[in-house]
C-alpha positions, -999 to +999 in steps of 0.1 A: +126+169+078+092+151+066+079+161+033+043+147+041+016+169+053+019+177+090-011+157+100-003+127+082+034+131+096+020+128+133+003+098+125+031+083+109+051+091+142+023+077+165+024+042+143+066+042+145+059+039+185+045+007+177+068-012+157+075-032+190+040-045+188+046-065+154+049-099+163+085-114+154+070-138+128+055-111+109+086-090+113+105-118+092+078-115+065+081-079+064+121-082+063+119-098+031+104-074+013+129-049+033+156-066+022+147-071-018+140-032-019+176-031-006+193-054-027+178-033-057+188-001-047+221-013-043+224-026-075+216+009-086+179+000-096+145+017-088+125-011-073+087-018-083+063-033-060+027-047-071+003-051-043-023-075-052-059-083-037-090-098-053-106-070-063-081-036-059-107-020-038-093-016-002-060-034+008-039-036-022-046+005-026-037+009+012-006-009+011+003+005-023-003+043-010+016+035+023+046+022+007+050+052-012+040+077+016+066+057+037+093+063+011+087+099+010+082+100+051+118+084+053+134+098+020+145+068+012+155+062-028+128+064-055+107+031-054+074+028-077+044+014-060+015-002-080-015-023-070-040-047-091-065-072-085-074-107-098-107-089-109-115-053-116-140-034-093-135+001-079-113+016-053-140+018-024-151+048-008-146+041+027-114+035+022-108+065+001-125+084+037-101+066+058-072+080+042-086+112+040-093+110+077-055+105+086-045+136+066-044+129+029-061+151+004-082+131-024-102+142-052-120+125-078-108+128-113-132+107-133-168+094-121-182+062-131-184+026-120-144+027-114-137+059-104-100+075-108-092+092-077-061+118-072-041+112-040-017+137-025+004+136+009+025+165+004+018+197-018+048+192-041+038+162-057+021+154-091-013+134-081-013+101-075-038+081-096-057+055-078-083+032-096-090-006-099-072-027-125-060-060-130-026-068-117-009-070-151-025-042-166-012-008-174+003+011-155+017-019-135+052-037-144+053-066-166+085-078-150+113-073-125+088-064-096+079-077-063+045-091-063+029-084-026-002-104-019-024-091+008-057-115+008-056-151+012-079-155-016-054-138-043-025-156-026-047-191-035-057-181-071-025-165-080+002-192-072+023-177-101+026-139-110+042-137-141+071-115-144+081-109-106+110-114-090+095-117-055+064-133-048+054-124-009+023-132+006+013-104+036-026-111+042-048-085+059-085-092+071-107-075+050-125-044+065-155-053+041-169-075+065-180-045+086-196-024+057-228-010+072-220-017+107-218+005+134-181-001+135-174+006+098-155+034+101-134+020+134-126-009+115-115+009+083-096+032+103-077+000+120-068-014+088-057+016+077-033+018+106-022-017+106-011-015+071+004+018+075+024+006+107+037-023+087+046-006+056+063+022+074+083-006+095+097-023+057+107+013+046+124+021+078+148-005+074+164+012+041+179+038+065+200+015+083 
């Protein structure tokens, strides 16, 4: 029995039907992360993952949140997910809207140039705080974590992520390219679905 909101559970079920659409080469990359998480769990550790992109405004938040959703959806052992940028900006409201569209509840806790959002995907959870930060700033871990780089710029400019025990590049195209166009909403939705598909695939492997 899933503990995520019903509409979100239905969306996850739709994505699960598309696992076979992930290219074999991409699956190999995703399975590296699955294997890391599995090893940590087998060693009785709680895995930590920090998802990194340049501005910590879109893709990194999305992957961080989807990893946490997937862990609850599959009821896997506990994992801790974080995100950060090589620069600080703000969690983009277009991406906030894309997450709300698939069934998450998101409220604004603090306004300003870098708002703090409270994110929920079930009724029992404490609020999941989302805001832009540097990848090495609190509350992010400083050592013994997996660093997942989801944009090519961050991958190039962060050849070494201090303290990580796994560095994995999983780039996604930036939906920012479609800001203020007539396909903006659709492209943010596509990015949300794609990252959701792949993070669900990663966590699904922990059930095997």
